[in-house]
mmCIF file of the N, C-alpha and C atoms, coordinates in Angstrom:
data_MODEL
# 
_entry.id   MODEL 
# 
loop_
_atom_site.group_PDB 
_atom_site.id 
_atom_site.type_symbol 
_atom_site.label_atom_id 
_atom_site.label_alt_id 
_atom_site.label_comp_id 
_atom_site.label_asym_id 
_atom_site.label_entity_id 
_atom_site.label_seq_id 
_atom_site.pdbx_PDB_ins_code 
_atom_site.Cartn_x 
_atom_site.Cartn_y 
_atom_site.Cartn_z 
_atom_site.occupancy 
_atom_site.B_iso_or_equiv 
_atom_site.pdbx_formal_charge 
_atom_site.auth_seq_id 
_atom_site.auth_comp_id 
_atom_site.auth_asym_id 
_atom_site.auth_atom_id 
_atom_site.pdbx_PDB_model_num 
ATOM 1   N N  . MET A 1 1  ? -7.864  -17.274 -20.425 1.00 0.00 ? 1  MET A N  1 
ATOM 2   C CA . MET A 1 1  ? -8.747  -16.356 -19.019 1.00 0.00 ? 1  MET A CA 1 
ATOM 3   C C  . MET A 1 1  ? -7.367  -16.024 -18.028 1.00 0.00 ? 1  MET A C  1 
ATOM 4   N N  . THR A 1 2  ? -7.642  -15.087 -17.435 1.00 0.00 ? 2  THR A N  1 
ATOM 5   C CA . THR A 1 2  ? -6.976  -14.817 -16.434 1.00 0.00 ? 2  THR A CA 1 
ATOM 6   C C  . THR A 1 2  ? -6.918  -14.998 -15.267 1.00 0.00 ? 2  THR A C  1 
ATOM 7   N N  . GLU A 1 3  ? -6.112  -15.120 -14.176 1.00 0.00 ? 3  GLU A N  1 
ATOM 8   C CA . GLU A 1 3  ? -6.026  -15.664 -13.016 1.00 0.00 ? 3  GLU A CA 1 
ATOM 9   C C  . GLU A 1 3  ? -6.998  -14.258 -12.229 1.00 0.00 ? 3  GLU A C  1 
ATOM 10  N N  . PRO A 1 4  ? -7.838  -14.568 -11.212 1.00 0.00 ? 4  PRO A N  1 
ATOM 11  C CA . PRO A 1 4  ? -8.385  -13.325 -10.162 1.00 0.00 ? 4  PRO A CA 1 
ATOM 12  C C  . PRO A 1 4  ? -6.865  -13.004 -9.511  1.00 0.00 ? 4  PRO A C  1 
ATOM 13  N N  . VAL A 1 5  ? -6.846  -11.778 -9.008  1.00 0.00 ? 5  VAL A N  1 
ATOM 14  C CA . VAL A 1 5  ? -5.902  -11.238 -8.527  1.00 0.00 ? 5  VAL A CA 1 
ATOM 15  C C  . VAL A 1 5  ? -5.888  -11.852 -6.690  1.00 0.00 ? 5  VAL A C  1 
ATOM 16  N N  . LYS A 1 6  ? -4.995  -12.010 -6.630  1.00 0.00 ? 6  LYS A N  1 
ATOM 17  C CA . LYS A 1 6  ? -4.694  -12.823 -5.273  1.00 0.00 ? 6  LYS A CA 1 
ATOM 18  C C  . LYS A 1 6  ? -3.994  -11.430 -4.400  1.00 0.00 ? 6  LYS A C  1 
ATOM 19  N N  . GLY A 1 7  ? -3.982  -11.803 -3.019  1.00 0.00 ? 7  GLY A N  1 
ATOM 20  C CA . GLY A 1 7  ? -3.096  -11.155 -2.165  1.00 0.00 ? 7  GLY A CA 1 
ATOM 21  C C  . GLY A 1 7  ? -3.759  -9.258  -1.897  1.00 0.00 ? 7  GLY A C  1 
ATOM 22  N N  . PRO A 1 8  ? -2.313  -8.789  -1.414  1.00 0.00 ? 8  PRO A N  1 
ATOM 23  C CA . PRO A 1 8  ? -2.862  -7.261  -1.216  1.00 0.00 ? 8  PRO A CA 1 
ATOM 24  C C  . PRO A 1 8  ? -3.309  -6.839  -2.423  1.00 0.00 ? 8  PRO A C  1 
ATOM 25  N N  . ALA A 1 9  ? -2.938  -7.216  -3.433  1.00 0.00 ? 9  ALA A N  1 
ATOM 26  C CA . ALA A 1 9  ? -3.474  -6.420  -4.491  1.00 0.00 ? 9  ALA A CA 1 
ATOM 27  C C  . ALA A 1 9  ? -4.682  -6.139  -5.004  1.00 0.00 ? 9  ALA A C  1 
ATOM 28  N N  . SER A 1 10 ? -5.546  -7.296  -4.483  1.00 0.00 ? 10 SER A N  1 
ATOM 29  C CA . SER A 1 10 ? -6.766  -7.977  -4.635  1.00 0.00 ? 10 SER A CA 1 
ATOM 30  C C  . SER A 1 10 ? -7.767  -6.631  -3.709  1.00 0.00 ? 10 SER A C  1 
ATOM 31  N N  . TYR A 1 11 ? -6.959  -5.662  -3.014  1.00 0.00 ? 11 TYR A N  1 
ATOM 32  C CA . TYR A 1 11 ? -7.886  -4.653  -2.321  1.00 0.00 ? 11 TYR A CA 1 
ATOM 33  C C  . TYR A 1 11 ? -7.812  -3.467  -3.083  1.00 0.00 ? 11 TYR A C  1 
ATOM 34  N N  . PHE A 1 12 ? -6.540  -3.544  -4.298  1.00 0.00 ? 12 PHE A N  1 
ATOM 35  C CA . PHE A 1 12 ? -6.704  -2.068  -4.875  1.00 0.00 ? 12 PHE A CA 1 
ATOM 36  C C  . PHE A 1 12 ? -7.980  -1.676  -5.380  1.00 0.00 ? 12 PHE A C  1 
ATOM 37  N N  . PRO A 1 13 ? -8.550  -2.183  -6.259  1.00 0.00 ? 13 PRO A N  1 
ATOM 38  C CA . PRO A 1 13 ? -9.882  -1.293  -6.716  1.00 0.00 ? 13 PRO A CA 1 
ATOM 39  C C  . PRO A 1 13 ? -10.596 -0.708  -5.368  1.00 0.00 ? 13 PRO A C  1 
ATOM 40  N N  . SER A 1 14 ? -11.043 -1.381  -4.541  1.00 0.00 ? 14 SER A N  1 
ATOM 41  C CA . SER A 1 14 ? -11.702 -0.793  -2.880  1.00 0.00 ? 14 SER A CA 1 
ATOM 42  C C  . SER A 1 14 ? -10.964 0.028   -2.915  1.00 0.00 ? 14 SER A C  1 
ATOM 43  N N  . ILE A 1 15 ? -9.672  0.160   -2.371  1.00 0.00 ? 15 ILE A N  1 
ATOM 44  C CA . ILE A 1 15 ? -8.771  1.365   -1.978  1.00 0.00 ? 15 ILE A CA 1 
ATOM 45  C C  . ILE A 1 15 ? -8.901  2.655   -3.122  1.00 0.00 ? 15 ILE A C  1 
ATOM 46  N N  . GLU A 1 16 ? -9.052  2.310   -4.317  1.00 0.00 ? 16 GLU A N  1 
ATOM 47  C CA . GLU A 1 16 ? -9.008  3.574   -4.981  1.00 0.00 ? 16 GLU A CA 1 
ATOM 48  C C  . GLU A 1 16 ? -10.266 4.327   -5.225  1.00 0.00 ? 16 GLU A C  1 
ATOM 49  N N  . LYS A 1 17 ? -11.452 3.110   -5.256  1.00 0.00 ? 17 LYS A N  1 
ATOM 50  C CA . LYS A 1 17 ? -12.822 3.553   -5.349  1.00 0.00 ? 17 LYS A CA 1 
ATOM 51  C C  . LYS A 1 17 ? -13.016 4.676   -3.836  1.00 0.00 ? 17 LYS A C  1 
ATOM 52  N N  . LYS A 1 18 ? -12.666 3.546   -2.699  1.00 0.00 ? 18 LYS A N  1 
ATOM 53  C CA . LYS A 1 18 ? -13.259 4.479   -1.176  1.00 0.00 ? 18 LYS A CA 1 
ATOM 54  C C  . LYS A 1 18 ? -12.102 5.869   -1.103  1.00 0.00 ? 18 LYS A C  1 
ATOM 55  N N  . TYR A 1 19 ? -11.019 5.565   -1.530  1.00 0.00 ? 19 TYR A N  1 
ATOM 56  C CA . TYR A 1 19 ? -10.098 7.106   -0.944  1.00 0.00 ? 19 TYR A CA 1 
ATOM 57  C C  . TYR A 1 19 ? -10.069 7.913   -2.116  1.00 0.00 ? 19 TYR A C  1 
ATOM 58  N N  . GLY A 1 20 ? -9.972  7.693   -3.325  1.00 0.00 ? 20 GLY A N  1 
ATOM 59  C CA . GLY A 1 20 ? -10.207 8.354   -4.630  1.00 0.00 ? 20 GLY A CA 1 
ATOM 60  C C  . GLY A 1 20 ? -8.831  8.710   -5.465  1.00 0.00 ? 20 GLY A C  1 
ATOM 61  N N  . LYS A 1 21 ? -7.699  8.207   -4.605  1.00 0.00 ? 21 LYS A N  1 
ATOM 62  C CA . LYS A 1 21 ? -6.384  7.916   -5.530  1.00 0.00 ? 21 LYS A CA 1 
ATOM 63  C C  . LYS A 1 21 ? -6.410  6.731   -5.633  1.00 0.00 ? 21 LYS A C  1 
ATOM 64  N N  . PRO A 1 22 ? -5.382  6.946   -7.166  1.00 0.00 ? 22 PRO A N  1 
ATOM 65  C CA . PRO A 1 22 ? -4.516  5.900   -7.560  1.00 0.00 ? 22 PRO A CA 1 
ATOM 66  C C  . PRO A 1 22 ? -3.632  5.116   -6.849  1.00 0.00 ? 22 PRO A C  1 
ATOM 67  N N  . ILE A 1 23 ? -3.326  3.886   -6.709  1.00 0.00 ? 23 ILE A N  1 
ATOM 68  C CA . ILE A 1 23 ? -2.695  2.994   -6.117  1.00 0.00 ? 23 ILE A CA 1 
ATOM 69  C C  . ILE A 1 23 ? -1.256  3.387   -5.935  1.00 0.00 ? 23 ILE A C  1 
ATOM 70  N N  . SER A 1 24 ? -0.700  4.190   -7.195  1.00 0.00 ? 24 SER A N  1 
ATOM 71  C CA . SER A 1 24 ? 0.519   4.575   -7.541  1.00 0.00 ? 24 SER A CA 1 
ATOM 72  C C  . SER A 1 24 ? 1.066   6.023   -6.729  1.00 0.00 ? 24 SER A C  1 
ATOM 73  N N  . GLU A 1 25 ? -0.043  6.760   -6.677  1.00 0.00 ? 25 GLU A N  1 
ATOM 74  C CA . GLU A 1 25 ? -0.188  7.918   -5.444  1.00 0.00 ? 25 GLU A CA 1 
ATOM 75  C C  . GLU A 1 25 ? 0.209   7.269   -3.851  1.00 0.00 ? 25 GLU A C  1 
ATOM 76  N N  . TRP A 1 26 ? -0.697  6.561   -3.294  1.00 0.00 ? 26 TRP A N  1 
ATOM 77  C CA . TRP A 1 26 ? -0.281  5.924   -2.293  1.00 0.00 ? 26 TRP A CA 1 
ATOM 78  C C  . TRP A 1 26 ? 0.887   5.227   -2.004  1.00 0.00 ? 26 TRP A C  1 
ATOM 79  N N  . GLN A 1 27 ? 1.516   4.596   -3.028  1.00 0.00 ? 27 GLN A N  1 
ATOM 80  C CA . GLN A 1 27 ? 2.795   3.960   -3.057  1.00 0.00 ? 27 GLN A CA 1 
ATOM 81  C C  . GLN A 1 27 ? 3.956   5.216   -2.820  1.00 0.00 ? 27 GLN A C  1 
ATOM 82  N N  . SER A 1 28 ? 3.885   6.059   -3.812  1.00 0.00 ? 28 SER A N  1 
ATOM 83  C CA . SER A 1 28 ? 4.813   7.173   -3.201  1.00 0.00 ? 28 SER A CA 1 
ATOM 84  C C  . SER A 1 28 ? 4.743   7.784   -2.251  1.00 0.00 ? 28 SER A C  1 
ATOM 85  N N  . LEU A 1 29 ? 3.456   7.677   -1.679  1.00 0.00 ? 29 LEU A N  1 
ATOM 86  C CA . LEU A 1 29 ? 3.600   8.871   -0.229  1.00 0.00 ? 29 LEU A CA 1 
ATOM 87  C C  . LEU A 1 29 ? 4.531   6.884   0.770   1.00 0.00 ? 29 LEU A C  1 
ATOM 88  N N  . ILE A 1 30 ? 3.945   6.183   0.590   1.00 0.00 ? 30 ILE A N  1 
ATOM 89  C CA . ILE A 1 30 ? 4.817   5.383   1.312   1.00 0.00 ? 30 ILE A CA 1 
ATOM 90  C C  . ILE A 1 30 ? 6.037   5.356   1.177   1.00 0.00 ? 30 ILE A C  1 
ATOM 91  N N  . ARG A 1 31 ? 6.446   5.378   -0.144  1.00 0.00 ? 31 ARG A N  1 
ATOM 92  C CA . ARG A 1 31 ? 7.921   5.139   -0.454  1.00 0.00 ? 31 ARG A CA 1 
ATOM 93  C C  . ARG A 1 31 ? 8.736   7.053   -0.017  1.00 0.00 ? 31 ARG A C  1 
ATOM 94  N N  . SER A 1 32 ? 8.106   7.730   0.160   1.00 0.00 ? 32 SER A N  1 
ATOM 95  C CA . SER A 1 32 ? 8.368   9.106   0.510   1.00 0.00 ? 32 SER A CA 1 
ATOM 96  C C  . SER A 1 32 ? 8.302   9.272   1.859   1.00 0.00 ? 32 SER A C  1 
ATOM 97  N N  . SER A 1 33 ? 7.790   7.877   2.650   1.00 0.00 ? 33 SER A N  1 
ATOM 98  C CA . SER A 1 33 ? 8.131   8.643   4.312   1.00 0.00 ? 33 SER A CA 1 
ATOM 99  C C  . SER A 1 33 ? 8.882   8.108   4.453   1.00 0.00 ? 33 SER A C  1 
ATOM 100 N N  . ASP A 1 34 ? 9.349   8.799   5.941   1.00 0.00 ? 34 ASP A N  1 
ATOM 101 C CA . ASP A 1 34 ? 10.957  8.213   6.670   1.00 0.00 ? 34 ASP A CA 1 
ATOM 102 C C  . ASP A 1 34 ? 10.805  7.266   7.049   1.00 0.00 ? 34 ASP A C  1 
ATOM 103 N N  . LEU A 1 35 ? 9.154   6.724   7.413   1.00 0.00 ? 35 LEU A N  1 
ATOM 104 C CA . LEU A 1 35 ? 9.393   5.350   8.272   1.00 0.00 ? 35 LEU A CA 1 
ATOM 105 C C  . LEU A 1 35 ? 9.927   4.216   7.014   1.00 0.00 ? 35 LEU A C  1 
ATOM 106 N N  . THR A 1 36 ? 10.245  3.340   7.618   1.00 0.00 ? 36 THR A N  1 
ATOM 107 C CA . THR A 1 36 ? 10.606  1.989   7.216   1.00 0.00 ? 36 THR A CA 1 
ATOM 108 C C  . THR A 1 36 ? 9.805   0.636   7.219   1.00 0.00 ? 36 THR A C  1 
ATOM 109 N N  . LYS A 1 37 ? 9.430   0.650   8.729   1.00 0.00 ? 37 LYS A N  1 
ATOM 110 C CA . LYS A 1 37 ? 8.789   -0.759  9.307   1.00 0.00 ? 37 LYS A CA 1 
ATOM 111 C C  . LYS A 1 37 ? 7.339   -0.741  8.963   1.00 0.00 ? 37 LYS A C  1 
ATOM 112 N N  . HIS A 1 38 ? 6.996   -1.940  8.657   1.00 0.00 ? 38 HIS A N  1 
ATOM 113 C CA . HIS A 1 38 ? 5.387   -2.654  8.189   1.00 0.00 ? 38 HIS A CA 1 
ATOM 114 C C  . HIS A 1 38 ? 4.884   -1.499  8.595   1.00 0.00 ? 38 HIS A C  1 
ATOM 115 N N  . MET A 1 39 ? 4.615   -1.872  10.273  1.00 0.00 ? 39 MET A N  1 
ATOM 116 C CA . MET A 1 39 ? 3.233   -1.893  11.183  1.00 0.00 ? 39 MET A CA 1 
ATOM 117 C C  . MET A 1 39 ? 3.708   0.086   11.563  1.00 0.00 ? 39 MET A C  1 
ATOM 118 N N  . GLU A 1 40 ? 4.724   0.385   11.388  1.00 0.00 ? 40 GLU A N  1 
ATOM 119 C CA . GLU A 1 40 ? 4.918   2.067   11.503  1.00 0.00 ? 40 GLU A CA 1 
ATOM 120 C C  . GLU A 1 40 ? 3.806   2.682   10.538  1.00 0.00 ? 40 GLU A C  1 
ATOM 121 N N  . LEU A 1 41 ? 4.527   2.039   9.183   1.00 0.00 ? 41 LEU A N  1 
ATOM 122 C CA . LEU A 1 41 ? 3.468   2.685   7.963   1.00 0.00 ? 41 LEU A CA 1 
ATOM 123 C C  . LEU A 1 41 ? 2.216   2.569   8.033   1.00 0.00 ? 41 LEU A C  1 
ATOM 124 N N  . VAL A 1 42 ? 1.798   1.623   8.203   1.00 0.00 ? 42 VAL A N  1 
ATOM 125 C CA . VAL A 1 42 ? 0.439   1.211   8.460   1.00 0.00 ? 42 VAL A CA 1 
ATOM 126 C C  . VAL A 1 42 ? -0.487  2.180   9.560   1.00 0.00 ? 42 VAL A C  1 
ATOM 127 N N  . THR A 1 43 ? 0.407   2.267   10.439  1.00 0.00 ? 43 THR A N  1 
ATOM 128 C CA . THR A 1 43 ? -0.054  3.473   11.502  1.00 0.00 ? 43 THR A CA 1 
ATOM 129 C C  . THR A 1 43 ? -0.384  4.187   10.804  1.00 0.00 ? 43 THR A C  1 
ATOM 130 N N  . TRP A 1 44 ? 0.786   4.855   10.467  1.00 0.00 ? 44 TRP A N  1 
ATOM 131 C CA . TRP A 1 44 ? 1.112   6.711   9.844   1.00 0.00 ? 44 TRP A CA 1 
ATOM 132 C C  . TRP A 1 44 ? -0.374  6.522   8.396   1.00 0.00 ? 44 TRP A C  1 
ATOM 133 N N  . LEU A 1 45 ? -0.427  5.327   7.746   1.00 0.00 ? 45 LEU A N  1 
ATOM 134 C CA . LEU A 1 45 ? -1.907  5.562   6.649   1.00 0.00 ? 45 LEU A CA 1 
ATOM 135 C C  . LEU A 1 45 ? -2.924  5.601   7.240   1.00 0.00 ? 45 LEU A C  1 
ATOM 136 N N  . LYS A 1 46 ? -3.478  5.118   8.582   1.00 0.00 ? 46 LYS A N  1 
ATOM 137 C CA . LYS A 1 46 ? -4.376  4.752   9.187   1.00 0.00 ? 46 LYS A CA 1 
ATOM 138 C C  . LYS A 1 46 ? -4.719  6.116   10.026  1.00 0.00 ? 46 LYS A C  1 
ATOM 139 N N  . THR A 1 47 ? -3.676  7.112   10.565  1.00 0.00 ? 47 THR A N  1 
ATOM 140 C CA . THR A 1 47 ? -3.748  8.104   11.272  1.00 0.00 ? 47 THR A CA 1 
ATOM 141 C C  . THR A 1 47 ? -3.488  9.306   10.656  1.00 0.00 ? 47 THR A C  1 
ATOM 142 N N  . GLU A 1 48 ? -2.670  9.343   9.739   1.00 0.00 ? 48 GLU A N  1 
ATOM 143 C CA . GLU A 1 48 ? -2.700  10.576  9.214   1.00 0.00 ? 48 GLU A CA 1 
ATOM 144 C C  . GLU A 1 48 ? -3.168  10.825  7.409   1.00 0.00 ? 48 GLU A C  1 
ATOM 145 N N  . HIS A 1 49 ? -4.066  9.587   7.221   1.00 0.00 ? 49 HIS A N  1 
ATOM 146 C CA . HIS A 1 49 ? -4.580  9.673   6.140   1.00 0.00 ? 49 HIS A CA 1 
ATOM 147 C C  . HIS A 1 49 ? -5.989  9.052   5.919   1.00 0.00 ? 49 HIS A C  1 
ATOM 148 N N  . GLY A 1 50 ? -6.426  8.825   7.543   1.00 0.00 ? 50 GLY A N  1 
ATOM 149 C CA . GLY A 1 50 ? -7.657  7.613   7.373   1.00 0.00 ? 50 GLY A CA 1 
ATOM 150 C C  . GLY A 1 50 ? -7.665  6.267   6.462   1.00 0.00 ? 50 GLY A C  1 
ATOM 151 N N  . ILE A 1 51 ? -7.149  5.598   6.449   1.00 0.00 ? 51 ILE A N  1 
ATOM 152 C CA . ILE A 1 51 ? -7.242  4.720   5.619   1.00 0.00 ? 51 ILE A CA 1 
ATOM 153 C C  . ILE A 1 51 ? -7.649  3.614   6.751   1.00 0.00 ? 51 ILE A C  1 
ATOM 154 N N  . GLY A 1 52 ? -8.304  2.649   6.341   1.00 0.00 ? 52 GLY A N  1 
ATOM 155 C CA . GLY A 1 52 ? -8.683  1.374   7.320   1.00 0.00 ? 52 GLY A CA 1 
ATOM 156 C C  . GLY A 1 52 ? -7.461  0.595   7.525   1.00 0.00 ? 52 GLY A C  1 
ATOM 157 N N  . HIS A 1 53 ? -7.683  -0.249  8.429   1.00 0.00 ? 53 HIS A N  1 
ATOM 158 C CA . HIS A 1 53 ? -6.175  -1.068  8.781   1.00 0.00 ? 53 HIS A CA 1 
ATOM 159 C C  . HIS A 1 53 ? -6.119  -2.205  7.238   1.00 0.00 ? 53 HIS A C  1 
ATOM 160 N N  . GLY A 1 54 ? -7.005  -2.720  7.299   1.00 0.00 ? 54 GLY A N  1 
ATOM 161 C CA . GLY A 1 54 ? -6.738  -4.124  6.172   1.00 0.00 ? 54 GLY A CA 1 
ATOM 162 C C  . GLY A 1 54 ? -6.102  -2.934  4.903   1.00 0.00 ? 54 GLY A C  1 
ATOM 163 N N  . HIS A 1 55 ? -6.796  -1.910  4.370   1.00 0.00 ? 55 HIS A N  1 
ATOM 164 C CA . HIS A 1 55 ? -6.271  -1.333  3.329   1.00 0.00 ? 55 HIS A CA 1 
ATOM 165 C C  . HIS A 1 55 ? -4.755  -0.930  3.442   1.00 0.00 ? 55 HIS A C  1 
ATOM 166 N N  . ALA A 1 56 ? -4.547  -0.219  4.457   1.00 0.00 ? 56 ALA A N  1 
ATOM 167 C CA . ALA A 1 56 ? -3.301  0.316   4.843   1.00 0.00 ? 56 ALA A CA 1 
ATOM 168 C C  . ALA A 1 56 ? -2.378  -1.119  4.678   1.00 0.00 ? 56 ALA A C  1 
ATOM 169 N N  . ASN A 1 57 ? -2.574  -1.904  5.330   1.00 0.00 ? 57 ASN A N  1 
ATOM 170 C CA . ASN A 1 57 ? -2.025  -3.078  5.555   1.00 0.00 ? 57 ASN A CA 1 
ATOM 171 C C  . ASN A 1 57 ? -1.610  -3.762  4.094   1.00 0.00 ? 57 ASN A C  1 
ATOM 172 N N  . ALA A 1 58 ? -2.283  -3.597  3.346   1.00 0.00 ? 58 ALA A N  1 
ATOM 173 C CA . ALA A 1 58 ? -2.286  -4.280  1.737   1.00 0.00 ? 58 ALA A CA 1 
ATOM 174 C C  . ALA A 1 58 ? -1.614  -2.913  0.677   1.00 0.00 ? 58 ALA A C  1 
ATOM 175 N N  . LEU A 1 59 ? -1.424  -1.755  1.185   1.00 0.00 ? 59 LEU A N  1 
ATOM 176 C CA . LEU A 1 59 ? -1.069  -0.985  0.222   1.00 0.00 ? 59 LEU A CA 1 
ATOM 177 C C  . LEU A 1 59 ? 0.642   -1.052  1.016   1.00 0.00 ? 59 LEU A C  1 
ATOM 178 N N  . VAL A 1 60 ? 0.755   -1.384  2.496   1.00 0.00 ? 60 VAL A N  1 
ATOM 179 C CA . VAL A 1 60 ? 2.447   -1.162  2.807   1.00 0.00 ? 60 VAL A CA 1 
ATOM 180 C C  . VAL A 1 60 ? 2.962   -2.446  2.531   1.00 0.00 ? 60 VAL A C  1 
ATOM 181 N N  . ALA A 1 61 ? 2.345   -3.441  2.409   1.00 0.00 ? 61 ALA A N  1 
ATOM 182 C CA . ALA A 1 61 ? 2.734   -5.314  1.973   1.00 0.00 ? 61 ALA A CA 1 
ATOM 183 C C  . ALA A 1 61 ? 2.768   -4.923  0.741   1.00 0.00 ? 61 ALA A C  1 
ATOM 184 N N  . HIS A 1 62 ? 2.235   -4.811  -0.304  1.00 0.00 ? 62 HIS A N  1 
ATOM 185 C CA . HIS A 1 62 ? 2.661   -4.653  -1.312  1.00 0.00 ? 62 HIS A CA 1 
ATOM 186 C C  . HIS A 1 62 ? 3.539   -3.868  -2.036  1.00 0.00 ? 62 HIS A C  1 
ATOM 187 N N  . THR A 1 63 ? 3.710   -2.493  -1.435  1.00 0.00 ? 63 THR A N  1 
ATOM 188 C CA . THR A 1 63 ? 4.591   -1.851  -1.606  1.00 0.00 ? 63 THR A CA 1 
ATOM 189 C C  . THR A 1 63 ? 6.252   -2.283  -1.118  1.00 0.00 ? 63 THR A C  1 
ATOM 190 N N  . LEU A 1 64 ? 5.889   -2.707  -0.480  1.00 0.00 ? 64 LEU A N  1 
ATOM 191 C CA . LEU A 1 64 ? 7.240   -2.945  0.546   1.00 0.00 ? 64 LEU A CA 1 
ATOM 192 C C  . LEU A 1 64 ? 7.365   -4.097  -0.468  1.00 0.00 ? 64 LEU A C  1 
ATOM 193 N N  . GLN A 1 65 ? 7.007   -5.473  -0.366  1.00 0.00 ? 65 GLN A N  1 
ATOM 194 C CA . GLN A 1 65 ? 7.171   -6.498  -1.195  1.00 0.00 ? 65 GLN A CA 1 
ATOM 195 C C  . GLN A 1 65 ? 7.996   -5.993  -2.877  1.00 0.00 ? 65 GLN A C  1 
ATOM 196 N N  . GLU A 1 66 ? 7.216   -5.164  -3.531  1.00 0.00 ? 66 GLU A N  1 
ATOM 197 C CA . GLU A 1 66 ? 7.168   -4.350  -4.531  1.00 0.00 ? 66 GLU A CA 1 
ATOM 198 C C  . GLU A 1 66 ? 9.169   -3.808  -4.680  1.00 0.00 ? 66 GLU A C  1 
ATOM 199 N N  . ASP A 1 67 ? 9.017   -3.418  -3.721  1.00 0.00 ? 67 ASP A N  1 
ATOM 200 C CA . ASP A 1 67 ? 10.549  -2.684  -3.337  1.00 0.00 ? 67 ASP A CA 1 
ATOM 201 C C  . ASP A 1 67 ? 11.412  -3.732  -3.218  1.00 0.00 ? 67 ASP A C  1 
ATOM 202 N N  . ALA A 1 68 ? 11.282  -4.786  -2.172  1.00 0.00 ? 68 ALA A N  1 
ATOM 203 C CA . ALA A 1 68 ? 12.324  -5.657  -2.181  1.00 0.00 ? 68 ALA A CA 1 
ATOM 204 C C  . ALA A 1 68 ? 12.401  -6.470  -3.434  1.00 0.00 ? 68 ALA A C  1 
ATOM 205 N N  . ASP A 1 69 ? 11.579  -6.822  -4.037  1.00 0.00 ? 69 ASP A N  1 
ATOM 206 C CA . ASP A 1 69 ? 11.770  -7.617  -5.594  1.00 0.00 ? 69 ASP A CA 1 
ATOM 207 C C  . ASP A 1 69 ? 12.918  -6.518  -6.524  1.00 0.00 ? 69 ASP A C  1 
ATOM 208 N N  . LYS A 1 70 ? 12.591  -5.047  -6.573  1.00 0.00 ? 70 LYS A N  1 
ATOM 209 C CA . LYS A 1 70 ? 13.311  -4.710  -7.256  1.00 0.00 ? 70 LYS A CA 1 
ATOM 210 C C  . LYS A 1 70 ? 14.543  -4.077  -6.787  1.00 0.00 ? 70 LYS A C  1 
ATOM 211 N N  . GLY A 1 71 ? 14.883  -5.437  -5.557  1.00 0.00 ? 71 GLY A N  1 
ATOM 212 C CA . GLY A 1 71 ? 16.156  -4.726  -4.988  1.00 0.00 ? 71 GLY A CA 1 
ATOM 213 C C  . GLY A 1 71 ? 16.400  -3.629  -4.137  1.00 0.00 ? 71 GLY A C  1 
ATOM 214 N N  . GLY A 1 72 ? 15.333  -3.095  -3.146  1.00 0.00 ? 72 GLY A N  1 
ATOM 215 C CA . GLY A 1 72 ? 15.273  -2.150  -2.532  1.00 0.00 ? 72 GLY A CA 1 
ATOM 216 C C  . GLY A 1 72 ? 15.155  -0.654  -2.748  1.00 0.00 ? 72 GLY A C  1 
ATOM 217 N N  . ALA A 1 73 ? 15.214  -0.835  -4.092  1.00 0.00 ? 73 ALA A N  1 
ATOM 218 C CA . ALA A 1 73 ? 14.843  0.835   -4.737  1.00 0.00 ? 73 ALA A CA 1 
ATOM 219 C C  . ALA A 1 73 ? 13.810  1.256   -4.356  1.00 0.00 ? 73 ALA A C  1 
ATOM 220 N N  . ALA A 1 74 ? 14.098  2.380   -3.926  1.00 0.00 ? 74 ALA A N  1 
ATOM 221 C CA . ALA A 1 74 ? 12.644  3.179   -3.500  1.00 0.00 ? 74 ALA A CA 1 
ATOM 222 C C  . ALA A 1 74 ? 12.598  4.520   -4.357  1.00 0.00 ? 74 ALA A C  1 
# 
């Protein structure tokens, strides 16, 4: 049995359904932004892309953590 997805990734199915883009596309947008701070990126996703706070926070948290785990590669 696989364990249920926890943390920010647990939001991914609803993000894809609600906003119509795959997570990889949102992550590419985040990585291509000149912004680097968590809350700056969350605010940017909310204001420029109309994403709700929880979904924006989940996308940013997961993307930044993934980049940190890879040694900061963007």
